[in-house]
C-alpha positions in Angstrom: 142.5 112.7 79.6 139.7 115.0 78.5 137.6 117.0 80.9 134.6 114.8 81.7 132.6 117.4 83.6 129.1 118.0 82.1 128.9 121.6 80.8 125.1 121.8 80.6 123.5 121.3 84.0 119.9 121.4 85.2 119.0 124.7 86.8 116.1 126.0 88.9 115.3 128.7 86.3 111.6 128.9 85.4 110.6 127.4 82.1 107.6 129.7 81.9 109.8 132.8 82.4 112.1 131.5 79.6 109.3 130.9 77.2 107.5 134.2 78.0 110.7 136.0 77.2 110.4 134.9 73.5 109.5 138.2 71.7 108.0 136.8 68.5 104.3 136.0 69.2 104.0 133.1 66.8 107.2 131.5 68.0 106.2 131.9 71.7 102.8 130.4 71.0 104.4 127.4 69.2 106.8 126.9 72.1 104.0 126.8 74.6 102.1 124.3 72.4 105.3 122.1 72.3 105.7 122.5 76.0 102.2 121.2 76.7 102.6 118.3 74.1 106.0 117.2 75.5 104.7 117.3 79.1 101.8 115.2 78.1 103.8 112.6 76.1 106.7 112.4 78.6 104.6 112.6 81.7 107.3 114.7 83.1 107.5 118.3 84.3 109.9 120.5 82.2 113.2 121.7 83.6 115.7 124.2 82.4 119.1 122.9 81.4 121.6 125.7 81.2 120.1 129.0 80.1 118.3 128.0 76.9 117.4 124.3 76.9 114.0 123.0 78.1 114.2 119.3 79.0 111.6 116.7 79.9 112.5 113.7 82.0 116.1 112.8 83.0 118.1 109.7 82.1 121.5 108.5 83.3 123.5 107.0 80.4 126.5 104.6 80.9 128.3 103.1 77.9 129.8 99.6 77.8 133.2 101.2 78.3 132.0 102.6 81.6 131.8 106.2 80.4 128.9 108.2 81.8 
């Protein structure tokens, strides 16, 4: 059977530190605009997933077969 452990996990890393590390000014500004928009739309605070994914909200999925 395949390894079912999730590879990308939520971390306590700072979203702001991650976004501020973007060196290109225009891209960093766009990312902060999206950050604000997604926070407003999702009504959720952003969290880092792994080292390079910013996520909003969290859902637990379970298929009909029982796979999670």
